[in-house]
All heavy atoms as an XYZ file, in Angstrom:
975
protein
N       0.844     -1.162     -0.011
C       0.024      0.020     -0.018
C       0.880      1.209     -0.024
O       1.866      1.321      0.704
C      -0.920     -0.029      1.217
C      -1.819      1.182      1.309
S      -2.806      1.145      2.817
C      -4.301      0.809      2.037
N       0.544      2.244     -0.766
C       1.302      3.474     -0.864
C       0.656      4.521      0.036
O      -0.485      4.775     -0.039
C       1.271      3.899     -2.300
C       1.961      5.230     -2.645
C       3.407      5.046     -2.424
C       1.714      5.555     -4.093
N       1.471      5.112      0.917
C       1.037      6.133      1.781
C       1.595      7.485      1.342
O       2.784      7.594      1.152
C       1.485      5.881      3.242
C       0.988      4.563      3.870
C       1.587      4.423      5.229
C      -0.543      4.657      3.965
N       0.662      8.448      1.126
C       1.104      9.758      0.632
C       0.784     10.823      1.729
O      -0.237     10.685      2.388
C       0.306     10.111     -0.663
C       0.573      9.203     -1.811
C      -0.321      9.588     -2.967
C       2.021      9.244     -2.272
N       1.560     11.843      1.828
C       1.320     12.842      2.807
C       0.292     13.911      2.360
O       0.512     15.074      2.248
C       2.641     13.521      2.981
C       3.304     13.377      1.656
C       2.836     12.060      1.150
N      -0.923     13.389      2.014
C      -1.962     14.273      1.569
C      -3.246     13.941      2.277
O      -3.620     12.744      2.480
C      -2.186     14.065      0.029
C      -0.975     14.501     -0.740
C      -3.446     14.846     -0.409
C      -1.079     14.309     -2.239
N      -4.005     14.922      2.771
C      -5.212     14.748      3.450
C      -6.331     15.206      2.536
O      -6.301     16.306      1.967
N      -7.295     14.399      2.342
C      -8.451     14.701      1.515
C      -9.623     14.999      2.409
O     -10.010     14.184      3.220
C      -8.765     13.564      0.516
C      -7.537     13.274     -0.396
C     -10.048     13.850     -0.271
C      -7.768     12.094     -1.297
N     -10.206     16.211      2.243
C     -11.283     16.598      3.156
C     -12.627     16.119      2.729
O     -13.498     15.865      3.532
C     -11.235     18.146      3.305
O     -11.497     18.726      2.121
N     -12.905     16.060      1.444
C     -14.199     15.585      0.937
C     -14.066     14.993     -0.467
O     -13.327     15.487     -1.249
C     -15.148     16.773      0.905
N     -14.754     13.866     -0.610
C     -14.684     13.209     -1.948
C     -16.062     12.579     -2.197
O     -16.669     12.077     -1.320
C     -13.604     12.101     -1.854
C     -13.461     11.355     -3.158
C     -12.344     10.323     -3.068
O     -11.508     10.327     -2.176
N     -12.344      9.421     -4.000
N     -16.490     12.703     -3.464
C     -17.711     12.097     -3.810
C     -17.554     11.405     -5.158
O     -16.762     11.834     -5.995
C     -18.884     13.090     -3.957
O     -18.631     13.970     -4.969
N     -18.284     10.276     -5.326
C     -18.219      9.564     -6.572
C     -19.662      9.449     -7.144
O     -20.593      9.069     -6.368
C     -17.694      8.113     -6.305
C     -17.670      7.316     -7.610
C     -16.312      8.132     -5.703
N     -19.807      9.791     -8.399
C     -21.110      9.690     -9.003
C     -21.023      8.879    -10.251
O     -19.977      8.877    -10.903
C     -21.742     11.089     -9.373
O     -20.831     11.788    -10.206
C     -21.967     11.937     -8.088
N     -22.055      8.161    -10.547
C     -22.166      7.266    -11.751
C     -23.308      7.729    -12.627
O     -24.355      8.145    -12.216
C     -22.364      5.818    -11.316
C     -21.294      5.279    -10.431
C     -21.445      5.243     -9.068
C     -20.079      4.828    -10.953
C     -20.448      4.744     -8.235
C     -19.055      4.306    -10.121
C     -19.264      4.301     -8.797
O     -18.287      3.803     -7.958
N     -23.116      7.552    -13.964
C     -24.222      7.860    -14.921
C     -24.530      6.522    -15.629
O     -23.647      5.695    -15.957
C     -23.750      8.807    -15.970
O     -23.403     10.021    -15.350
N     -25.815      6.323    -15.880
C     -26.291      5.093    -16.499
C     -27.124      5.415    -17.746
O     -27.783      6.470    -17.788
C     -27.175      4.315    -15.573
C     -26.407      3.871    -14.326
C     -26.406      4.645    -13.139
C     -25.706      2.653    -14.311
C     -25.703      4.234    -12.003
C     -25.010      2.242    -13.200
C     -25.006      3.059    -12.039
O     -24.321      2.637    -10.939
N     -27.127      4.528    -18.707
C     -27.980      4.706    -19.902
C     -29.303      4.121    -19.664
O     -29.604      3.615    -18.562
C     -27.292      4.185    -21.176
C     -27.152      2.645    -21.122
O     -27.606      2.054    -20.208
O     -26.501      2.150    -22.015
N     -30.207      4.165    -20.638
C     -31.624      3.708    -20.431
C     -31.681      2.238    -20.172
O     -32.614      1.738    -19.507
C     -32.431      4.066    -21.644
N     -30.700      1.456    -20.671
C     -30.739      0.011    -20.420
C     -30.132     -0.369    -19.069
O     -30.064     -1.524    -18.700
C     -29.936     -0.670    -21.515
N     -29.620      0.603    -18.326
C     -29.068      0.307    -16.998
C     -27.556      0.074    -16.976
O     -26.986     -0.384    -15.989
N     -26.934      0.302    -18.180
C     -25.458      0.128    -18.238
C     -24.737      1.364    -17.692
O     -25.081      2.463    -18.097
C     -24.997     -0.156    -19.689
C     -25.689     -1.409    -20.218
O     -25.688     -2.429    -19.615
N     -26.280     -1.284    -21.376
N     -23.753      1.166    -16.890
C     -22.987      2.317    -16.415
C     -22.181      2.867    -17.573
O     -21.344      2.151    -18.211
C     -22.083      1.948    -15.231
C     -21.387      3.196    -14.665
C     -20.661      2.809    -13.385
N     -19.502      2.061    -13.691
C     -18.717      1.515    -12.723
N     -18.977      1.647    -11.493
N     -17.652      0.826    -13.122
N     -22.260      4.182    -17.804
C     -21.540      4.797    -18.934
C     -20.430      5.720    -18.467
O     -19.529      6.088    -19.270
C     -22.506      5.511    -19.913
C     -23.337      6.551    -19.179
C     -23.402      4.479    -20.598
C     -24.164      7.490    -20.063
N     -20.524      6.191    -17.201
C     -19.446      7.109    -16.716
C     -19.322      7.007    -15.226
O     -20.266      6.719    -14.486
C     -19.626      8.551    -17.195
O     -20.722      9.106    -16.530
N     -18.156      7.366    -14.770
C     -17.952      7.534    -13.309
C     -17.125      8.868    -13.123
O     -16.159      9.115    -13.819
C     -17.060      6.390    -12.771
C     -16.738      6.541    -11.334
C     -15.944      5.399    -10.808
N     -14.614      5.442    -11.438
C     -13.556      4.735    -11.025
N     -13.703      3.838    -10.102
N     -12.391      4.907    -11.633
N     -17.579      9.713    -12.171
C     -16.975     10.963    -11.890
C     -16.553     10.989    -10.414
O     -17.352     10.724     -9.531
C     -17.944     12.131    -12.137
O     -18.421     12.016    -13.479
C     -17.302     13.469    -11.943
N     -15.262     11.329    -10.157
C     -14.773     11.453     -8.827
C     -14.460     12.897     -8.596
O     -13.733     13.498     -9.355
C     -13.516     10.605     -8.567
C     -13.817      9.164     -8.825
C     -12.956     10.816     -7.181
C     -12.632      8.251     -8.811
N     -15.099     13.509     -7.549
C     -14.897     14.933     -7.256
C     -14.216     15.083     -5.917
O     -14.609     14.484     -4.925
C     -16.228     15.700     -7.168
O     -16.907     15.578     -8.439
N     -13.154     15.827     -5.906
C     -12.399     16.128     -4.674
C     -12.542     17.630     -4.460
O     -12.101     18.432     -5.294
C     -10.917     15.696     -4.787
C     -10.244     16.056     -3.514
C     -10.793     14.210     -5.058
N     -13.080     18.036     -3.329
C     -13.394     19.456     -3.148
C     -12.178     20.234     -2.632
O     -11.965     21.357     -3.014
C     -14.518     19.632     -2.169
O     -14.221     19.083     -0.916
N     -11.315     19.631     -1.789
C     -10.178     20.332     -1.291
C      -9.100     19.420     -0.872
O      -9.390     18.440     -0.159
C     -10.514     21.210     -0.104
C      -9.409     22.032      0.475
N      -8.799     23.015     -0.267
C      -8.757     21.986      1.647
C      -7.825     23.635      0.438
N      -7.804     22.997      1.563
N      -7.925     19.603     -1.352
C      -6.789     18.771     -0.962
C      -5.711     19.667     -0.375
O      -5.349     20.707     -0.904
C      -6.173     18.046     -2.221
C      -4.943     17.207     -1.845
C      -7.205     17.121     -2.887
N      -5.279     19.301      0.854
C      -4.259     20.124      1.556
C      -3.085     19.201      1.844
O      -3.249     18.166      2.461
C      -4.867     20.686      2.870
C      -3.848     21.629      3.552
C      -4.565     22.381      4.649
C      -3.618     23.311      5.319
N      -3.499     24.555      4.694
N      -1.904     19.606      1.410
C      -0.720     18.819      1.697
C      -0.291     19.047      3.098
O      -0.284     20.135      3.671
C       0.381     19.332      0.717
C       1.657     18.530      0.800
C       2.707     19.015     -0.158
O       2.342     19.748     -1.061
O       3.868     18.696      0.048
N       0.067     17.914      3.726
C       0.599     17.939      5.093
C       2.126     17.866      5.021
O       2.642     16.943      4.419
C       0.083     16.791      5.930
C      -1.375     16.934      6.267
C      -1.744     15.855      7.219
N      -2.541     14.937      6.441
C      -2.859     13.691      6.753
N      -2.383     13.226      7.878
N      -3.529     12.932      6.023
N       2.790     18.813      5.629
C       4.255     18.830      5.661
C       4.757     17.993      6.768
O       4.129     17.753      7.758
N       6.028     17.475      6.643
C       6.722     16.786      7.658
C       7.637     17.698      8.370
O       8.641     18.164      7.706
C       7.457     15.570      7.064
C       6.549     14.537      6.461
C       6.411     14.376      5.059
C       5.772     13.712      7.289
C       5.627     13.497      4.510
C       4.952     12.765      6.687
C       4.869     12.646      5.350
N       7.403     18.041      9.554
C       8.266     18.895     10.288
C       8.726     18.208     11.575
O       8.075     17.309     12.101
C       7.512     20.233     10.734
O       6.413     19.883     11.474
C       7.103     21.021      9.492
N       9.866     18.682     12.091
C      10.410     18.138     13.328
C      10.172     19.111     14.470
O      10.466     18.743     15.627
C      11.932     17.888     13.190
O      12.543     19.137     12.880
C      12.191     16.893     12.117
N       9.579     20.233     14.278
C       9.278     21.190     15.330
C       8.125     20.734     16.214
O       7.385     19.828     15.837
N       8.064     21.363     17.355
C       7.019     20.939     18.323
C       5.678     21.505     17.892
O       4.616     20.937     18.247
C       7.368     21.493     19.717
N       5.654     22.593     17.155
C       4.343     23.200     16.751
C       4.056     22.956     15.263
O       4.838     23.304     14.462
C       4.405     24.704     17.029
C       3.028     25.355     16.744
C       3.128     26.844     17.133
O       3.694     27.170     18.170
O       2.563     27.645     16.365
N       2.945     22.312     15.000
C       2.536     22.000     13.582
C       1.438     23.004     13.212
O       0.662     23.389     13.995
C       2.026     20.544     13.465
C       3.013     19.460     13.747
C       2.303     18.121     13.748
C       4.111     19.482     12.720
N       1.454     23.456     11.948
C       0.394     24.296     11.508
C      -0.994     23.603     11.581
O      -1.048     22.357     11.285
C       0.727     24.618     10.070
C       2.105     24.068      9.840
C       2.395     23.102     10.938
N      -1.961     24.333     11.951
C      -3.322     23.815     12.080
C      -3.821     23.495     10.643
O      -3.473     24.171      9.703
C      -4.265     24.777     12.739
O      -5.597     24.395     12.574
N      -4.693     22.503     10.481
C      -5.205     22.176      9.163
C      -6.131     23.301      8.647
O      -6.424     23.297      7.445
C      -5.974     20.866      9.175
O      -7.100     21.005     10.119
N      -6.577     24.197      9.468
C      -7.425     25.259      9.062
C      -6.610     26.532      8.715
O      -7.158     27.551      8.316
C      -8.433     25.625     10.080
O      -7.746     25.983     11.338
C      -9.409     24.454     10.362
N      -5.254     26.531      8.933
C      -4.414     27.645      8.587
C      -4.449     27.883      7.121
O      -4.425     27.014      6.334
C      -2.961     27.422      9.012
C      -2.786     27.496     10.476
O      -3.697     28.014     11.202
O      -1.728     27.058     10.949
N      -4.580     29.158      6.764
C      -4.635     29.556      5.386
C      -4.020     30.941      5.287
O      -3.971     31.693      6.232
C      -6.128     29.650      4.944
O      -6.189     30.118      3.636
N      -3.494     31.276      4.156
C      -2.842     32.564      3.906
C      -3.790     33.566      3.240
O      -3.409     34.605      2.863
C      -1.614     32.391      3.003
C      -0.551     31.520      3.633
C       0.603     31.285      2.652
C      -0.027     32.010      4.932
N      -5.079     33.136      3.159
C      -6.045     33.977      2.415
C      -6.106     35.415      2.912
O      -6.147     36.381      2.155
C      -7.443     33.319      2.438
O      -7.302     32.006      1.970
C      -8.418     34.096      1.649
N      -6.136     35.638      4.251
C      -6.208     37.003      4.775
C      -4.949     37.720      4.761
O      -4.862     38.964      4.841
N      -3.830     37.038      4.651
C      -2.515     37.637      4.708
C      -1.849     37.918      3.354
O      -0.959     38.741      3.241
C      -1.592     36.727      5.471
C      -1.025     37.505      6.654
C      -0.138     36.807      7.546
N       1.107     37.559      7.605
C       2.157     37.142      8.145
N       2.198     35.983      8.694
N       3.225     37.915      8.165
N      -2.309     37.193      2.352
C      -1.651     37.307      1.022
C      -2.675     37.772     -0.006
O      -3.745     37.148     -0.031
C      -0.927     35.981      0.597
C      -0.436     36.023     -0.753
C       0.051     35.538      1.588
N      -2.341     38.748     -0.840
C      -3.173     39.126     -1.942
C      -2.413     38.941     -3.216
O      -1.286     39.324     -3.359
C      -3.525     40.615     -1.781
C      -4.366     40.913     -0.591
O      -5.251     40.095     -0.241
N      -4.091     42.057      0.040
N      -3.079     38.270     -4.216
C      -2.416     38.020     -5.531
C      -3.303     38.704     -6.587
O      -4.488     38.482     -6.653
C      -2.372     36.460     -5.751
C      -1.804     36.199     -7.131
C      -1.514     35.792     -4.708
N      -2.624     39.578     -7.381
C      -3.341     40.294     -8.474
C      -2.503     40.131     -9.739
O      -1.306     40.043     -9.702
C      -3.535     41.756     -8.166
O      -2.270     42.320     -7.836
C      -4.447     41.959     -6.946
N      -3.223     40.095    -10.840
C      -2.625     39.971    -12.147
C      -2.651     41.317    -12.836
O      -3.642     41.989    -12.880
C      -3.365     38.951    -13.056
C      -2.751     38.844    -14.399
C      -3.364     37.554    -12.354
N      -1.483     41.767    -13.309
C      -1.337     42.998    -14.084
C      -1.040     42.573    -15.546
O       0.104     42.362    -15.923
C      -0.218     43.878    -13.541
C      -0.043     45.216    -14.265
O      -0.872     45.482    -15.184
O       0.794     45.952    -13.857
N      -2.155     42.452    -16.379
C      -1.949     41.962    -17.734
C      -1.197     42.953    -18.573
O      -0.556     42.542    -19.550
C      -3.354     41.659    -18.314
C      -3.829     40.331    -17.906
O      -3.134     39.364    -17.873
N      -5.174     40.264    -17.570
N      -1.265     44.266    -18.359
C      -0.565     45.227    -19.124
C       0.917     45.109    -18.991
O       1.719     45.311    -19.922
C      -1.010     46.647    -18.800
O      -0.693     46.967    -17.454
N       1.393     44.701    -17.832
C       2.831     44.537    -17.566
C       3.211     43.031    -17.633
O       4.397     42.734    -17.416
C       3.178     45.078    -16.189
N       2.302     42.154    -17.917
C       2.526     40.707    -17.975
C       3.214     40.248    -16.714
O       4.307     39.627    -16.737
C       3.310     40.295    -19.203
C       2.520     40.513    -20.488
C       3.295     40.029    -21.691
O       4.529     40.084    -21.708
N       2.589     39.477    -22.664
N       2.595     40.506    -15.573
C       3.189     40.124    -14.316
C       2.075     39.806    -13.321
O       0.888     40.109    -13.489
C       4.088     41.244    -13.740
O       3.277     42.374    -13.452
N       2.476     39.137    -12.206
C       1.599     38.848    -11.082
C       2.213     39.510     -9.845
O       3.415     39.426     -9.617
C       1.437     37.395    -10.853
C       0.661     37.054     -9.651
C       0.849     36.672    -12.050
N       1.407     40.262     -9.168
C       1.859     40.964     -7.924
C       1.390     40.189     -6.697
O       0.150     39.933     -6.600
C       1.365     42.417     -7.866
C       1.826     43.099     -6.600
C       1.764     43.183     -9.149
N       2.307     39.755     -5.907
C       2.015     39.103     -4.612
C       2.321     40.026     -3.446
O       3.427     40.442     -3.278
C       2.832     37.790     -4.495
C       2.504     37.093     -3.214
C       2.543     36.854     -5.675
N       1.279     40.312     -2.682
C       1.454     41.240     -1.534
C       1.238     40.411     -0.301
O       0.184     39.848     -0.029
C       0.330     42.310     -1.620
C       0.373     43.301     -0.372
C       1.513     44.258     -0.526
O       1.855     44.717     -1.626
N       2.017     44.707      0.653
N       2.322     40.278      0.532
C       2.276     39.556      1.795
C       2.180     40.658      2.948
O       3.154     41.330      3.196
C       3.518     38.725      2.002
C       3.439     37.936      3.338
C       3.649     37.706      0.857
N       1.030     40.749      3.471
C       0.769     41.755      4.535
C       1.496     41.374      5.843
O       1.349     40.208      6.330
C      -0.723     41.940      4.811
C      -1.465     42.370      3.561
O      -0.954     43.176      2.782
N      -2.631     41.793      3.305
N       2.231     42.256      6.379
C       2.916     42.050      7.659
C       4.087     41.143      7.588
O       4.515     40.492      8.542
N       4.779     41.145      6.409
C       5.960     40.261      6.193
C       7.102     40.828      7.055
O       7.455     41.979      6.978
C       6.381     40.170      4.780
C       7.567     39.310      4.415
C       7.274     37.828      4.683
C       8.016     39.503      2.958
N       7.702     39.921      7.918
C       8.820     40.356      8.750
C      10.137     39.733      8.165
O      10.089     38.720      7.417
C       8.596     39.827     10.178
C       7.358     40.348     10.811
C       7.148     39.723     12.157
C       5.750     39.888     12.611
N       5.305     38.899     13.480
N      11.204     40.282      8.532
C      12.520     39.737      8.080
C      12.823     38.339      8.612
O      13.592     37.623      8.085
C      13.642     40.677      8.501
O      13.724     40.820      9.882
N      12.120     37.988      9.742
C      12.305     36.652     10.306
C      11.390     35.570      9.661
O      11.565     34.399      9.955
C      12.113     36.686     11.806
O      10.753     37.153     12.121
C      13.095     37.550     12.551
N      10.439     36.000      8.872
C       9.495     35.028      8.235
C      10.265     34.288      7.117
O      11.051     34.817      6.373
C       8.333     35.761      7.643
C       7.397     36.290      8.661
O       7.356     35.737      9.792
O       6.613     37.197      8.391
N       9.934     32.996      7.041
C      10.365     32.178      5.903
C       9.320     32.229      4.840
O       8.247     31.645      5.015
C      10.647     30.780      6.341
C      11.683     30.591      7.386
C      11.831     29.209      7.842
N      10.628     28.452      7.814
C       9.954     28.030      8.916
N      10.379     28.232     10.071
N       8.796     27.377      8.799
N       9.625     32.814      3.686
C       8.650     33.028      2.674
C       9.211     32.668      1.276
O      10.382     32.995      1.005
C       8.122     34.477      2.658
S       6.787     34.802      1.565
N       8.412     32.110      0.437
C       8.790     31.876     -0.986
C       7.539     31.949     -1.818
O       6.458     31.662     -1.357
C       9.482     30.494     -1.125
O       8.573     29.468     -0.959
N       7.751     32.381     -3.059
C       6.678     32.538     -4.046
C       7.152     31.730     -5.246
O       8.178     31.957     -5.842
C       6.462     34.034     -4.441
C       5.375     34.091     -5.543
C       6.071     34.820     -3.227
N       6.339     30.740     -5.601
C       6.680     29.847     -6.765
C       5.633     29.955     -7.821
O       4.471     30.086     -7.587
C       6.746     28.380     -6.291
O       7.774     28.235     -5.271
N       6.111     29.804     -9.048
C       5.235     29.866    -10.259
C       5.229     28.509    -10.870
O       6.356     27.944    -11.131
C       5.765     30.934    -11.244
C       5.023     31.009    -12.595
C       3.594     31.540    -12.350
C       5.799     31.874    -13.523
N       4.050     27.931    -11.139
C       3.913     26.656    -11.808
C       3.013     26.757    -12.996
O       2.094     27.601    -13.022
C       3.308     25.579    -10.831
C       4.183     25.253     -9.645
C       4.073     25.968     -8.464
C       5.054     24.216     -9.729
C       4.889     25.634     -7.358
C       5.843     23.889     -8.629
C       5.748     24.600     -7.457
O       6.540     24.245     -6.374
N       3.266     25.915    -13.972
C       2.315     25.855    -15.078
C       1.078     25.048    -14.644
O       1.125     24.415    -13.572
C       2.933     25.122    -16.314
O       3.179     23.747    -15.995
N       0.021     25.094    -15.337
C      -1.160     24.407    -14.955
C      -1.013     22.862    -14.938
O      -1.682     22.183    -14.232
C      -2.409     24.830    -15.815
C      -2.347     24.227    -17.180
C      -3.688     24.520    -15.152
N       0.030     22.377    -15.675
C       0.338     20.952    -15.647
C       1.212     20.603    -14.509
O       1.522     19.423    -14.328
C       0.948     20.592    -17.007
O       2.225     21.232    -17.106
N       1.676     21.540    -13.724
C       2.461     21.222    -12.483
C       3.950     21.464    -12.695
O       4.714     21.225    -11.731
N       4.394     21.933    -13.875
C       5.797     22.145    -14.062
C       6.275     23.401    -13.298
O       5.712     24.456    -13.457
C       6.076     22.350    -15.582
C       7.541     22.568    -15.883
C       7.741     22.921    -17.384
O       6.787     23.077    -18.104
N       8.989     22.918    -17.770
N       7.337     23.241    -12.503
C       7.879     24.314    -11.785
C       8.635     25.265    -12.724
O       9.536     24.845    -13.441
C       8.843     23.836    -10.681
C       9.435     24.913     -9.828
N      10.742     25.431    -10.063
C       8.895     25.641     -8.837
C      10.951     26.358     -9.155
N       9.847     26.553     -8.464
N       8.252     26.560    -12.747
C       8.839     27.516    -13.646
C       9.847     28.527    -13.008
O      10.829     28.839    -13.544
C       7.689     28.319    -14.342
C       6.743     27.487    -15.137
C       5.551     28.350    -15.616
C       7.417     26.755    -16.244
N       9.526     28.901    -11.735
C      10.313     30.015    -11.137
C      10.002     30.082     -9.649
O       8.838     29.830     -9.236
C       9.957     31.304    -11.787
C      10.859     32.455    -11.471
N      12.155     32.468    -11.788
C      10.618     33.619    -10.802
C      12.700     33.591    -11.350
N      11.747     34.336    -10.801
N      10.963     30.429     -8.821
C      10.761     30.636     -7.386
C      11.493     31.917     -6.996
O      12.601     32.142     -7.401
C      11.309     29.429     -6.565
O      10.571     28.279     -6.841
C      11.124     29.702     -5.064
N      10.842     32.689     -6.134
C      11.358     33.927     -5.652
C      11.292     33.903     -4.100
O      10.291     33.484     -3.565
C      10.599     35.173     -6.164
C      10.715     35.252     -7.636
C      11.108     36.448     -5.477
C       9.836     36.369     -8.256
N      12.324     34.331     -3.414
C      12.316     34.506     -1.965
C      12.151     36.039     -1.701
O      13.058     36.772     -1.806
C      13.624     34.025     -1.363
N      10.886     36.464     -1.369
C      10.599     37.871     -1.220
C      11.404     38.554     -0.045
O      11.449     37.972      0.999
C       9.134     37.931     -0.936
C       8.597     36.575     -1.170
C       9.698     35.682     -1.103
N      11.951     39.691     -0.365
C      12.626     40.448      0.675
C      11.743     41.653      1.138
O      12.059     42.290      2.207
C      13.923     41.023      0.112
N      10.672     41.929      0.402
C       9.766     43.000      0.782
C       8.354     42.416      0.726
O       8.057     41.384      0.152
C       9.958     44.129     -0.210
N       7.365     43.163      1.352
C       6.006     42.670      1.296
C       5.397     42.563     -0.120
O       4.536     41.755     -0.315
C       5.239     43.685      2.142
C       6.304     44.345      3.003
C       7.549     44.287      2.206
N       5.884     43.355     -1.038
C       5.324     43.382     -2.405
C       6.339     42.708     -3.381
O       7.511     43.173     -3.424
C       5.023     44.790     -2.883
C       4.420     44.888     -4.201
C       4.048     46.275     -4.540
N       3.218     46.461     -5.758
C       3.689     46.519     -6.976
N       5.016     46.528     -7.162
N       2.910     46.656     -7.960
N       5.928     41.655     -4.036
C       6.811     40.922     -4.949
C       6.097     40.906     -6.283
O       4.893     40.602     -6.422
C       7.006     39.457     -4.415
O       7.560     39.550     -3.128
C       7.898     38.707     -5.332
N       6.867     41.136     -7.339
C       6.363     41.099     -8.702
C       7.009     39.862     -9.439
O       8.254     39.775     -9.477
C       6.684     42.372     -9.471
C       6.203     42.301    -10.877
C       6.059     43.544     -8.762
N       6.146     39.040     -9.974
C       6.641     37.853    -10.683
C       6.352     38.130    -12.174
O       5.270     38.250    -12.640
C       5.835     36.577    -10.244
C       6.336     35.380    -11.061
C       5.963     36.301     -8.816
N       7.418     38.338    -12.890
C       7.368     38.629    -14.320
C       6.996     37.416    -15.142
O       7.484     36.300    -14.962
N       6.040     37.622    -16.058
C       5.539     36.461    -16.907
C       5.903     36.760    -18.373
O       5.298     36.078    -19.263
C       4.057     36.289    -16.695
C       3.639     35.953    -15.306
C       2.146     35.936    -15.231
C       4.210     34.613    -14.903
N       6.755     37.669    -18.712
C       7.086     37.985    -20.110
C       7.614     36.832    -20.855
O       7.238     36.509    -21.988
C       8.010     39.186    -20.167
C       7.261     40.436    -19.717
C       8.612     39.347    -21.551
C       8.090     41.650    -19.582
N       8.496     35.929    -20.252
C       9.023     34.820    -21.040
C       8.000     33.687    -21.262
O       8.272     32.731    -22.007
C      10.138     34.282    -20.219
C      10.172     34.961    -18.945
C       9.150     36.087    -18.950
N       6.847     33.782    -20.576
C       5.859     32.649    -20.699
C       4.623     33.106    -21.522
O       4.210     34.252    -21.475
C       5.397     32.219    -19.285
C       6.576     31.986    -18.346
C       6.843     32.836    -17.312
C       7.381     30.871    -18.534
C       7.968     32.564    -16.479
C       8.432     30.596    -17.657
C       8.706     31.449    -16.687
O       9.798     31.227    -15.810
N       4.055     32.165    -22.247
C       2.855     32.485    -23.018
C       1.634     32.733    -22.131
O       1.579     32.404    -21.039
C       2.643     31.246    -23.910
C       3.239     30.113    -23.050
C       4.386     30.756    -22.359
N       0.612     33.393    -22.751
C      -0.624     33.658    -22.041
C      -1.269     32.290    -21.705
O      -1.121     31.298    -22.393
C      -1.558     34.463    -22.946
N      -1.918     32.277    -20.541
C      -2.573     31.010    -20.113
C      -2.826     31.005    -18.638
O      -2.818     32.055    -17.989
N      -3.030     29.866    -18.064
C      -3.361     29.667    -16.683
C      -2.110     29.262    -15.968
O      -1.383     28.336    -16.400
C      -4.503     28.583    -16.475
C      -4.769     28.433    -15.019
C      -5.729     29.104    -17.199
N      -1.797     29.843    -14.857
C      -0.611     29.496    -14.002
C      -1.114     29.373    -12.570
O      -2.137     29.849    -12.129
C       0.438     30.593    -14.129
C       1.023     30.651    -15.499
C       0.482     31.495    -16.465
C       2.071     29.853    -15.850
C       0.999     31.537    -17.760
C       2.597     29.897    -17.175
C       2.060     30.744    -18.064
O       2.620     30.795    -19.320
N      -0.272     28.679    -11.805
C      -0.463     28.484    -10.337
C       0.579     29.270     -9.600
O       1.785     29.100     -9.882
C      -0.448     27.013     -9.942
C      -1.381     26.164    -10.787
C      -0.662     26.867     -8.415
C      -2.807     26.499    -10.606
N       0.227     30.137     -8.689
C       1.103     30.833     -7.826
C       0.988     30.211     -6.425
O      -0.119     30.166     -5.854
C       0.739     32.336     -7.701
C       0.918     33.047     -8.983
C       1.609     33.005     -6.600
C       2.322     33.243     -9.485
N       2.115     29.637     -5.935
C       2.069     29.064     -4.611
C       2.986     29.859     -3.681
O       4.105     30.156     -3.946
C       2.638     27.598     -4.669
C       2.566     26.928     -3.291
C       3.165     25.499     -3.368
O       4.294     25.375     -3.718
N       2.345     24.517     -3.113
N       2.384     30.288     -2.526
C       3.078     31.068     -1.594
C       3.188     30.209     -0.316
O       2.221     29.610      0.133
C       2.267     32.358     -1.217
C       3.021     33.153     -0.141
C       2.077     33.168     -2.457
N       4.422     30.076      0.179
C       4.750     29.411      1.396
C       5.207     30.394      2.403
O       6.148     31.122      2.145
C       5.826     28.325      1.163
O       5.437     27.456      0.097
C       6.076     27.518      2.377
N       4.578     30.470      3.531
C       4.922     31.437      4.611
C       4.982     30.666      5.843
O       3.945     30.206      6.393
C       3.920     32.614      4.677
C       4.163     33.684      5.681
C       5.425     34.352      5.388
C       2.992     34.694      5.677
N       6.178     30.556      6.430
C       6.409     29.886      7.703
C       5.826     28.453      7.756
O       5.128     28.073      8.746
C       5.918     30.703      8.894
C       6.606     32.027      9.043
O       7.832     32.100      8.778
N       5.902     33.058      9.424
N       5.969     27.714      6.648
C       5.550     26.354      6.596
C       4.040     26.149      6.147
O       3.622     25.079      5.987
N       3.330     27.250      5.979
C       1.932     27.189      5.511
C       1.949     27.493      4.016
O       2.439     28.541      3.580
C       1.067     28.170      6.285
C       1.121     27.856      7.769
C      -0.402     28.141      5.809
C       0.427     28.928      8.643
N       1.310     26.561      3.243
C       1.287     26.784      1.785
C      -0.162     27.076      1.328
O      -1.072     26.530      1.927
C       1.691     25.482      1.060
C       3.158     25.129      1.194
C       3.471     23.841      0.416
C       4.906     23.436      0.631
N       5.237     22.230     -0.079
N      -0.284     27.984      0.372
C      -1.589     28.244     -0.199
C      -1.302     28.543     -1.701
O      -0.195     29.020     -2.061
C      -2.223     29.426      0.456
C      -3.722     29.268      0.514
O      -4.267     28.454     -0.186
O      -4.382     30.000      1.342
N      -2.224     28.233     -2.550
C      -2.078     28.366     -3.982
C      -3.216     29.151     -4.584
O      -4.354     29.131     -4.112
C      -2.017     26.996     -4.663
O      -0.971     26.258     -4.152
N      -2.909     29.876     -5.665
C      -3.862     30.682     -6.398
C      -3.723     30.354     -7.857
O      -2.659     30.294     -8.373
C      -3.667     32.168     -6.196
C      -4.013     32.683     -4.859
C      -5.227     33.324     -4.455
C      -3.203     32.636     -3.657
N      -5.158     33.615     -3.166
C      -3.962     33.236     -2.630
C      -2.004     32.134     -3.353
C      -3.534     33.322     -1.307
C      -1.454     32.262     -2.072
C      -2.192     32.855     -1.106
N      -4.827     30.234     -8.542
C      -4.862     30.012     -9.983
C      -5.022     31.399    -10.631
O      -5.959     32.092    -10.284
C      -5.982     29.062    -10.379
C      -5.938     28.709    -11.869
C      -7.136     27.901    -12.262
C      -7.305     26.607    -11.565
N      -8.404     25.818    -12.073
N      -4.144     31.713    -11.526
C      -4.202     33.038    -12.205
C      -4.328     32.876    -13.736
O      -3.673     31.952    -14.284
C      -3.047     33.968    -11.827
C      -3.046     34.332    -10.393
C      -1.692     33.363    -12.228
N      -5.089     33.741    -14.316
C      -5.237     33.727    -15.780
C      -4.490     34.896    -16.353
O      -4.807     36.104    -16.055
C      -6.712     33.786    -16.222
C      -6.971     33.933    -17.652
C      -6.531     32.716    -18.487
C      -8.458     34.104    -17.888
N      -3.527     34.662    -17.191
C      -2.714     35.686    -17.801
C      -3.080     35.775    -19.295
O      -3.075     34.811    -20.006
C      -1.204     35.423    -17.687
C      -0.397     36.518    -18.352
C      -0.895     35.279    -16.226
N      -3.491     37.006    -19.769
C      -4.002     37.201    -21.147
C      -2.924     37.871    -21.965
O      -2.132     38.613    -21.544
C      -5.236     37.993    -21.140
C      -6.354     37.318    -20.388
C      -7.640     38.074    -20.303
O      -7.590     39.320    -20.625
N      -8.667     37.526    -19.869
């Protein structure tokens, strides 16, 4: 059996049948998946921890960039901003030194990208559309 460090909060399976009663499709829906990190520290992040109130991500299509604003970023915070393609390919990582970080997208084509922000061991991701 393969054990993965992923917690699944909700999953549903639905089936579709034709008029003769034959199953024609199966759909599995996962509503939220949160990765659990392996840490050796005494304090683990709560499963309800989120960066939603602390991090703002906006797309500036005219400058072909994504602006990541980390409110209250301190010099002692461990923070990284990573850019991924929608297929999961890692494209770029930045270690922000200031609360406002600009991720340039000029070398990449228009499309959907994933911005992942890690702040003190808590990860959160945003899907952005670049035109």
